[in-house]
N, CA, C and O atoms as a Tinker XYZ file with bonds, in Angstrom:
   344  protein
     1  N     22.967000  -19.202000   40.537000    73     2
     2  CA    22.261000  -19.545000   39.326000    64     1     3
     3  C     22.268000  -18.332000   38.399000    63     2     4     5
     4  O     21.954000  -17.220000   38.825000    81     3
     5  N     22.619000  -18.542000   37.154000    73     3     6
     6  CA    22.632000  -17.465000   36.168000    64     5     7
     7  C     21.238000  -17.254000   35.601000    63     6     8     9
     8  O     20.493000  -18.198000   35.336000    81     7
     9  N     20.923000  -16.002000   35.429000    73     7    10
    10  CA    19.638000  -15.678000   34.812000    64     9    11
    11  C     19.875000  -15.354000   33.345000    63    10    12    13
    12  O     20.849000  -14.691000   32.990000    81    11
    13  N     19.003000  -15.815000   32.528000    73    11    14
    14  CA    19.089000  -15.563000   31.090000    64    13    15
    15  C     17.899000  -14.707000   30.692000    63    14    16    17
    16  O     16.745000  -15.049000   30.948000    81    15
    17  N     18.214000  -13.590000   30.062000    73    15    18
    18  CA    17.133000  -12.732000   29.576000    64    17    19
    19  C     16.532000  -13.364000   28.322000    63    18    20    21
    20  O     17.247000  -13.773000   27.407000    81    19
    21  N     15.236000  -13.430000   28.304000    73    19    22
    22  CA    14.539000  -14.003000   27.156000    64    21    23
    23  C     13.757000  -12.887000   26.485000    63    22    24    25
    24  O     12.929000  -12.216000   27.102000    81    23
    25  N     14.042000  -12.712000   25.219000    73    23    26
    26  CA    13.305000  -11.709000   24.450000    64    25    27
    27  C     12.175000  -12.391000   23.703000    63    26    28    29
    28  O     12.278000  -13.542000   23.279000    81    27
    29  N     11.117000  -11.657000   23.560000    73    27    30
    30  CA    10.026000  -12.180000   22.750000    64    29    31
    31  C     10.457000  -12.157000   21.289000    63    30    32    33
    32  O     11.044000  -11.182000   20.820000    81    31
    33  N     10.169000  -13.209000   20.596000    73    31    34
    34  CA    10.493000  -13.265000   19.171000    64    33    35
    35  C      9.633000  -12.246000   18.432000    63    34    36    37
    36  O      8.472000  -12.030000   18.779000    81    35
    37  N     10.215000  -11.625000   17.414000    73    35    38
    38  CA     9.398000  -10.658000   16.666000    64    37    39
    39  C      8.198000  -11.341000   16.031000    63    38    40    41
    40  O      8.274000  -12.483000   15.578000    81    39
    41  N      7.097000  -10.616000   16.012000    73    39    42
    42  CA     5.880000  -11.177000   15.440000    64    41    43
    43  C      6.041000  -11.343000   13.933000    63    42    44    45
    44  O      6.665000  -10.518000   13.264000    81    43
    45  N      5.486000  -12.389000   13.430000    73    43    46
    46  CA     5.500000  -12.611000   11.984000    64    45    47
    47  C      4.609000  -11.561000   11.329000    63    46    48    49
    48  O      3.519000  -11.277000   11.824000    81    47
    49  N      5.066000  -10.984000   10.222000    73    47    50
    50  CA     4.204000  -10.014000    9.546000    64    49    51
    51  C      2.947000  -10.695000    9.019000    63    50    52    53
    52  O      2.957000  -11.871000    8.656000    81    51
    53  N      1.885000   -9.933000    8.988000    73    51    54
    54  CA     0.630000  -10.472000    8.471000    64    53    55
    55  C      0.777000  -10.760000    6.980000    63    54    56    57
    56  O      1.490000  -10.055000    6.265000    81    55
    57  N      0.112000  -11.775000    6.537000    73    55    58
    58  CA     0.142000  -12.094000    5.102000    64    57    59
    59  C     -0.644000  -11.020000    4.354000    63    58    60    61
    60  O     -1.692000  -10.582000    4.827000    81    59
    61  N     -0.151000  -10.595000    3.197000    73    59    62
    62  CA    -0.882000   -9.584000    2.437000    64    61    63
    63  C     -2.239000  -10.103000    1.962000    63    62    64    65
    64  O     -2.398000  -11.277000    1.630000    81    63
    65  N     -3.198000   -9.199000    1.943000    73    63    66
    66  CA    -4.531000   -9.550000    1.448000    64    65    67
    67  C     -4.561000   -9.362000   -0.072000    63    66    68    69
    68  O     -3.706000   -8.685000   -0.641000    81    67
    69  N     -5.548000   -9.965000   -0.709000    73    67    70
    70  CA    -5.714000   -9.852000   -2.152000    64    69    71
    71  C     -7.155000   -9.431000   -2.444000    63    70    72    73
    72  O     -8.103000  -10.008000   -1.913000    81    71
    73  N     -7.303000   -8.415000   -3.298000    73    71    74
    74  CA    -8.618000   -7.952000   -3.732000    64    73    75
    75  C     -8.727000   -8.244000   -5.229000    63    74    76    77
    76  O     -7.831000   -7.879000   -5.990000    81    75
    77  N     -9.806000   -8.895000   -5.663000    73    75    78
    78  CA    -9.969000   -9.180000   -7.093000    64    77    79
    79  C     -9.980000   -7.886000   -7.924000    63    78    80    81
    80  O    -10.385000   -6.831000   -7.437000    81    79
    81  N     -9.533000   -7.982000   -9.172000    73    79    82
    82  CA    -9.455000   -6.821000  -10.055000    64    81    83
    83  C    -10.787000   -6.085000  -10.165000    63    82    84    85
    84  O    -10.834000   -4.864000  -10.018000    81    83
    85  N    -11.866000   -6.816000  -10.422000    73    83    86
    86  CA   -13.178000   -6.185000  -10.594000    64    85    87
    87  C    -13.618000   -5.455000   -9.332000    63    86    88    89
    88  O    -14.176000   -4.361000   -9.416000    81    87
    89  N    -13.374000   -6.044000   -8.165000    73    87    90
    90  CA   -13.765000   -5.406000   -6.897000    64    89    91
    91  C    -12.985000   -4.106000   -6.694000    63    90    92    93
    92  O    -13.555000   -3.106000   -6.257000    81    91
    93  N    -11.685000   -4.112000   -7.007000    73    91    94
    94  CA   -10.901000   -2.889000   -6.826000    64    93    95
    95  C    -11.365000   -1.819000   -7.807000    63    94    96    97
    96  O    -11.406000   -0.639000   -7.458000    81    95
    97  N    -11.712000   -2.210000   -9.016000    73    95    98
    98  CA   -12.255000   -1.220000   -9.978000    64    97    99
    99  C    -13.520000   -0.577000   -9.436000    63    98   100   101
   100  O    -13.720000    0.630000   -9.571000    81    99
   101  N    -14.379000   -1.394000   -8.818000    73    99   102
   102  CA   -15.605000   -0.865000   -8.205000    64   101   103
   103  C    -15.271000    0.107000   -7.078000    63   102   104   105
   104  O    -15.907000    1.154000   -6.952000    81   103
   105  N    -14.283000   -0.231000   -6.266000    73   103   106
   106  CA   -13.880000    0.650000   -5.163000    64   105   107
   107  C    -13.313000    1.963000   -5.692000    63   106   108   109
   108  O    -13.565000    3.023000   -5.120000    81   107
   109  N    -12.551000    1.898000   -6.777000    73   107   110
   110  CA   -12.004000    3.114000   -7.388000    64   109   111
   111  C    -13.138000    3.955000   -7.958000    63   110   112   113
   112  O    -13.177000    5.166000   -7.745000    81   111
   113  N    -14.060000    3.327000   -8.681000    73   111   114
   114  CA   -15.184000    4.047000   -9.288000    64   113   115
   115  C    -16.073000    4.715000   -8.245000    63   114   116   117
   116  O    -16.645000    5.775000   -8.503000    81   115
   117  N    -16.191000    4.105000   -7.077000    73   115   118
   118  CA   -17.031000    4.667000   -6.008000    64   117   119
   119  C    -16.232000    5.578000   -5.070000    63   118   120   121
   120  O    -16.745000    6.005000   -4.036000    81   119
   121  N    -14.986000    5.874000   -5.426000    73   119   122
   122  CA   -14.095000    6.775000   -4.675000    64   121   123
   123  C    -13.766000    6.266000   -3.273000    63   122   124   125
   124  O    -13.443000    7.055000   -2.385000    81   123
   125  N    -13.844000    4.963000   -3.077000    73   123   126
   126  CA   -13.414000    4.361000   -1.813000    64   125   127
   127  C    -11.939000    4.006000   -1.860000    63   126   128   129
   128  O    -11.326000    3.714000   -0.834000    81   127
   129  N    -11.374000    4.035000   -3.061000    73   127   130
   130  CA    -9.949000    3.776000   -3.274000    64   129   131
   131  C     -9.458000    4.810000   -4.281000    63   130   132   133
   132  O    -10.222000    5.282000   -5.123000    81   131
   133  N     -8.162000    5.159000   -4.186000    73   131   134
   134  CA    -7.587000    6.143000   -5.108000    64   133   135
   135  C     -6.310000    5.578000   -5.724000    63   134   136   137
   136  O     -5.580000    4.818000   -5.087000    81   135
   137  N     -6.057000    5.957000   -6.960000    73   135   138
   138  CA    -4.831000    5.525000   -7.614000    64   137   139
   139  C     -3.694000    6.469000   -7.236000    63   138   140   141
   140  O     -3.926000    7.588000   -6.779000    81   139
   141  N     -2.484000    6.010000   -7.431000    73   139   142
   142  CA    -1.306000    6.822000   -7.123000    64   141   143
   143  C     -1.332000    8.109000   -7.930000    63   142   144   145
   144  O     -0.936000    9.165000   -7.437000    81   143
   145  N     -1.798000    8.022000   -9.163000    73   143   146
   146  CA    -1.886000    9.181000  -10.050000    64   145   147
   147  C     -2.932000    8.880000  -11.112000    63   146   148   149
   148  O     -3.250000    7.718000  -11.363000    81   147
   149  N     -3.463000    9.914000  -11.730000    73   147   150
   150  CA    -4.420000    9.695000  -12.812000    64   149   151
   151  C     -3.714000    9.210000  -14.076000    63   150   152   153
   152  O     -4.358000    8.694000  -14.988000    81   151
   153  N     -2.404000    9.373000  -14.132000    73   151   154
   154  CA    -1.621000    8.902000  -15.277000    64   153   155
   155  C     -1.666000    7.381000  -15.309000    63   154   156   157
   156  O     -1.443000    6.719000  -14.295000    81   155
   157  N     -1.955000    6.840000  -16.478000    73   155   158
   158  CA    -2.128000    5.386000  -16.622000    64   157   159
   159  C     -0.927000    4.591000  -16.100000    63   158   160   161
   160  O     -1.086000    3.491000  -15.571000    81   159
   161  N      0.249000    5.144000  -16.251000    73   159   162
   162  CA     1.477000    4.456000  -15.830000    64   161   163
   163  C      1.478000    4.113000  -14.338000    63   162   164   165
   164  O      2.083000    3.122000  -13.930000    81   163
   165  N      0.807000    4.923000  -13.531000    73   163   166
   166  CA     0.847000    4.744000  -12.076000    64   165   167
   167  C     -0.432000    4.129000  -11.500000    63   166   168   169
   168  O     -0.564000    4.020000  -10.280000    81   167
   169  N     -1.362000    3.734000  -12.344000    73   167   170
   170  CA    -2.632000    3.227000  -11.833000    64   169   171
   171  C     -2.551000    1.808000  -11.291000    63   170   172   173
   172  O     -3.545000    1.279000  -10.793000    81   171
   173  N     -1.393000    1.194000  -11.380000    73   171   174
   174  CA    -1.222000   -0.131000  -10.790000    64   173   175
   175  C     -1.114000   -0.053000   -9.263000    63   174   176   177
   176  O     -1.259000   -1.060000   -8.571000    81   175
   177  N     -0.857000    1.166000   -8.745000    73   175   178
   178  CA    -0.799000    1.373000   -7.293000    64   177   179
   179  C     -2.094000    2.032000   -6.842000    63   178   180   181
   180  O     -2.504000    3.052000   -7.397000    81   179
   181  N     -2.740000    1.448000   -5.832000    73   179   182
   182  CA    -4.029000    1.945000   -5.345000    64   181   183
   183  C     -3.985000    2.047000   -3.822000    63   182   184   185
   184  O     -3.499000    1.145000   -3.140000    81   183
   185  N     -4.500000    3.158000   -3.303000    73   183   186
   186  CA    -4.611000    3.344000   -1.845000    64   185   187
   187  C     -6.026000    2.975000   -1.441000    63   186   188   189
   188  O     -6.994000    3.576000   -1.908000    81   187
   189  N     -6.140000    1.978000   -0.566000    73   187   190
   190  CA    -7.445000    1.493000   -0.106000    64   189   191
   191  C     -7.283000    0.931000    1.306000    63   190   192   193
   192  O     -6.288000    0.273000    1.611000    81   191
   193  N     -8.252000    1.190000    2.146000    73   191   194
   194  CA    -8.263000    0.645000    3.510000    64   193   195
   195  C     -6.978000    1.006000    4.262000    63   194   196   197
   196  O     -6.388000    0.176000    4.953000    81   195
   197  N     -6.562000    2.273000    4.107000    73   195   198
   198  CA    -5.402000    2.832000    4.809000    64   197   199
   199  C     -4.069000    2.184000    4.452000    63   198   200   201
   200  O     -3.124000    2.248000    5.239000    81   199
   201  N     -3.980000    1.570000    3.297000    73   199   202
   202  CA    -2.718000    0.984000    2.850000    64   201   203
   203  C     -2.665000    0.997000    1.328000    63   202   204   205
   204  O     -3.679000    1.207000    0.663000    81   203
   205  N     -1.485000    0.774000    0.790000    73   203   206
   206  CA    -1.297000    0.728000   -0.656000    64   205   207
   207  C     -1.367000   -0.703000   -1.154000    63   206   208   209
   208  O     -1.018000   -1.646000   -0.445000    81   207
   209  N     -1.826000   -0.843000   -2.387000    73   207   210
   210  CA    -1.974000   -2.132000   -3.046000    64   209   211
   211  C     -1.316000   -2.034000   -4.406000    63   210   212   213
   212  O     -1.255000   -0.952000   -4.990000    81   211
   213  N     -0.823000   -3.149000   -4.917000    73   211   214
   214  CA    -0.239000   -3.182000   -6.254000    64   213   215
   215  C     -1.014000   -4.191000   -7.106000    63   214   216   217
   216  O     -1.315000   -5.303000   -6.673000    81   215
   217  N     -1.324000   -3.762000   -8.326000    73   215   218
   218  CA    -2.087000   -4.611000   -9.231000    64   217   219
   219  C     -1.238000   -5.730000   -9.804000    63   218   220   221
   220  O     -0.095000   -5.515000  -10.209000    81   219
   221  N     -1.799000   -6.908000   -9.832000    73   219   222
   222  CA    -1.159000   -8.074000  -10.436000    64   221   223
   223  C     -2.141000   -8.666000  -11.445000    63   222   224   225
   224  O     -3.254000   -8.162000  -11.599000    81   223
   225  N     -1.743000   -9.709000  -12.115000    73   223   226
   226  CA    -2.615000  -10.308000  -13.126000    64   225   227
   227  C     -3.883000  -10.912000  -12.533000    63   226   228   229
   228  O     -4.866000  -11.088000  -13.254000    81   227
   229  N     -3.889000  -11.233000  -11.243000    73   227   230
   230  CA    -5.068000  -11.863000  -10.651000    64   229   231
   231  C     -5.738000  -11.036000   -9.562000    63   230   232   233
   232  O     -6.638000  -11.526000   -8.881000    81   231
   233  N     -5.315000   -9.800000   -9.392000    73   231   234
   234  CA    -5.942000   -8.943000   -8.393000    64   233   235
   235  C     -4.959000   -7.922000   -7.849000    63   234   236   237
   236  O     -3.862000   -7.750000   -8.380000    81   235
   237  N     -5.361000   -7.259000   -6.800000    73   235   238
   238  CA    -4.496000   -6.279000   -6.143000    64   237   239
   239  C     -3.998000   -6.870000   -4.834000    63   238   240   241
   240  O     -4.782000   -7.336000   -4.007000    81   239
   241  N     -2.688000   -6.845000   -4.662000    73   239   242
   242  CA    -2.037000   -7.408000   -3.486000    64   241   243
   243  C     -1.656000   -6.269000   -2.544000    63   242   244   245
   244  O     -1.075000   -5.272000   -2.971000    81   243
   245  N     -1.980000   -6.418000   -1.284000    73   243   246
   246  CA    -1.682000   -5.404000   -0.280000    64   245   247
   247  C     -0.173000   -5.287000   -0.058000    63   246   248   249
   248  O      0.530000   -6.294000    0.028000    81   247
   249  N      0.309000   -4.063000    0.033000    73   247   250
   250  CA     1.708000   -3.805000    0.379000    64   249   251
   251  C      1.760000   -3.654000    1.894000    63   250   252   253
   252  O      1.225000   -2.691000    2.443000    81   251
   253  N      2.396000   -4.595000    2.565000    73   251   254
   254  CA     2.339000   -4.617000    4.030000    64   253   255
   255  C      3.492000   -3.878000    4.693000    63   254   256   257
   256  O      3.475000   -3.680000    5.908000    81   255
   257  N      4.481000   -3.472000    3.932000    73   255   258
   258  CA     5.617000   -2.747000    4.497000    64   257   259
   259  C      5.215000   -1.311000    4.821000    63   258   260   261
   260  O      4.789000   -0.568000    3.937000    81   259
   261  N      5.349000   -0.922000    6.081000    73   259   262
   262  CA     5.023000    0.446000    6.483000    64   261   263
   263  C      5.932000    1.449000    5.777000    63   262   264   265
   264  O      5.495000    2.537000    5.401000    81   263
   265  N      7.194000    1.075000    5.601000    73   263   266
   266  CA     8.145000    1.953000    4.922000    64   265   267
   267  C      7.725000    2.191000    3.470000    63   266   268   269
   268  O      7.752000    3.327000    2.995000    81   267
   269  N      7.345000    1.149000    2.780000    73   267   270
   270  CA     6.904000    1.298000    1.395000    64   269   271
   271  C      5.610000    2.105000    1.307000    63   270   272   273
   272  O      5.430000    2.889000    0.374000    81   271
   273  N      4.714000    1.919000    2.267000    73   271   274
   274  CA     3.477000    2.702000    2.284000    64   273   275
   275  C      3.772000    4.185000    2.466000    63   274   276   277
   276  O      3.153000    5.021000    1.808000    81   275
   277  N      4.708000    4.522000    3.346000    73   275   278
   278  CA     5.092000    5.933000    3.538000    64   277   279
   279  C      5.682000    6.513000    2.261000    63   278   280   281
   280  O      5.371000    7.643000    1.884000    81   279
   281  N      6.535000    5.739000    1.596000    73   279   282
   282  CA     7.139000    6.214000    0.342000    64   281   283
   283  C      6.073000    6.469000   -0.722000    63   282   284   285
   284  O      6.127000    7.471000   -1.434000    81   283
   285  N      5.112000    5.566000   -0.826000    73   283   286
   286  CA     4.046000    5.752000   -1.809000    64   285   287
   287  C      3.162000    6.951000   -1.459000    63   286   288   289
   288  O      2.697000    7.653000   -2.356000    81   287
   289  N      2.925000    7.193000   -0.165000    73   287   290
   290  CA     2.189000    8.394000    0.239000    64   289   291
   291  C      2.929000    9.650000   -0.222000    63   290   292   293
   292  O      2.317000   10.594000   -0.721000    81   291
   293  N      4.248000    9.649000   -0.050000    73   291   294
   294  CA     5.067000   10.784000   -0.475000    64   293   295
   295  C      4.997000   10.952000   -1.995000    63   294   296   297
   296  O      4.846000   12.071000   -2.485000    81   295
   297  N      5.104000    9.873000   -2.731000    73   295   298
   298  CA     5.031000    9.954000   -4.188000    64   297   299
   299  C      3.675000   10.450000   -4.650000    63   298   300   301
   300  O      3.593000   11.212000   -5.613000    81   299
   301  N      2.612000   10.032000   -3.984000    73   299   302
   302  CA     1.272000   10.526000   -4.358000    64   301   303
   303  C      1.213000   12.033000   -4.194000    63   302   304   305
   304  O      0.715000   12.740000   -5.071000    81   303
   305  N      1.725000   12.531000   -3.063000    73   303   306
   306  CA     1.734000   13.989000   -2.854000    64   305   307
   307  C      2.546000   14.678000   -3.941000    63   306   308   309
   308  O      2.135000   15.716000   -4.458000    81   307
   309  N      3.694000   14.111000   -4.291000    73   307   310
   310  CA     4.535000   14.713000   -5.339000    64   309   311
   311  C      3.838000   14.722000   -6.686000    63   310   312   313
   312  O      3.929000   15.699000   -7.429000    81   311
   313  N      3.142000   13.636000   -7.005000    73   311   314
   314  CA     2.477000   13.550000   -8.296000    64   313   315
   315  C      1.235000   14.415000   -8.384000    63   314   316   317
   316  O      0.864000   14.858000   -9.471000    81   315
   317  N      0.583000   14.664000   -7.251000    73   315   318
   318  CA    -0.672000   15.440000   -7.274000    64   317   319
   319  C     -0.455000   16.905000   -6.899000    63   318   320   321
   320  O     -1.162000   17.780000   -7.399000    81   319
   321  N      0.514000   17.180000   -6.026000    73   319   322
   322  CA     0.736000   18.555000   -5.553000    64   321   323
   323  C      1.977000   19.194000   -6.134000    63   322   324   325
   324  O      2.203000   20.389000   -5.943000    81   323
   325  N      2.780000   18.429000   -6.833000    73   323   326
   326  CA     4.035000   18.944000   -7.365000    64   325   327
   327  C      5.162000   18.656000   -6.381000    63   326   328   329
   328  O      4.979000   17.958000   -5.384000    81   327
   329  N      6.319000   19.209000   -6.684000    73   327   330
   330  CA     7.513000   18.981000   -5.848000    64   329   331
   331  C      7.246000   19.405000   -4.418000    63   330   332   333
   332  O      6.545000   20.386000   -4.173000    81   331
   333  N      7.806000   18.666000   -3.475000    73   331   334
   334  CA     7.601000   18.957000   -2.055000    64   333   335
   335  C      8.703000   19.864000   -1.502000    63   334   336   337
   336  O      8.809000   20.035000   -0.287000    81   335
   337  N      9.504000   20.433000   -2.362000    73   335   338
   338  CA    10.569000   21.338000   -1.946000    64   337   339
   339  C     10.432000   22.642000   -2.719000    63   338   340   341
   340  O      9.741000   22.708000   -3.736000    81   339
   341  N     11.088000   23.658000   -2.230000    73   339   342
   342  CA    11.148000   24.937000   -2.946000    64   341   343
   343  C      9.925000   25.685000   -2.991000    63   342   344
   344  O      9.886000   26.770000   -3.572000    81   343
């Protein structure tokens, strides 16, 4: 009898959460959330609850990609601390 290896199917990623615009503004004002930069151009990205969120017309949508979260962490450091080289 032949044995067949069965792999577990990869887990489905969690659906992104949504925070209403007013609630995220309150979190930013109370320093529970931080923007990517103080520059208005980058304020659509917010770090809250250990992840990044992007502002949309109806609220802030959680960015669930770990890779994208790491990239945004790097960009925040670059925008606040300057170049990460040299």
